[in-house]
Phi, psi and omega in degrees: 000128179287123177244341180230144177295132179289346181268306186245358177070013176290154177293131183229019183308123176077006183256156176262348175214161181282132180292334183272306186253357178068020177298133180282117183265359187299320180293323177293321178295323178296318178295317177300318180295320178295318178297317179299318179297318179293325176297317178296319178294325177295317179295320179296320178297321177298314179299327179280353181081013181261085187286335176292316177294323176302314182298315181301315180291321179295320178296317180294317179299316181290325176297318183288321185208104179287112176226162175303322180294316180293325179295315179295317180297317179295318179300317178298316180297318179296317179296316179296331178271008177062031176262071188294324180297314179292322178297317178295318178300319178296317179296319180295319180296324177293315180298316179296321179295320179294320178297319180296317179297320180294317183284338181281336185291000000 
């Protein structure tokens, strides 16, 4: 969920444009909604036992909007599809990002 304007960092909760710089947030909200839809479809595919479809939706969701939730869903899908190298690569990139954030603070 977008809470800050990507241009000026003003609070934009629930708005379609930024109150400060007037940046149009509608396309970002559309992308967020599509990512949310793909996460739901990935979970539904998992419940149906279709792990290939789960992977496709998880990859699309993560491509559209990188979130901790999309990362976990993609990692699960990769593991279930026995794509261990990519799952490990995803975990390492998360670990490196956390290390970078800690040292940057």
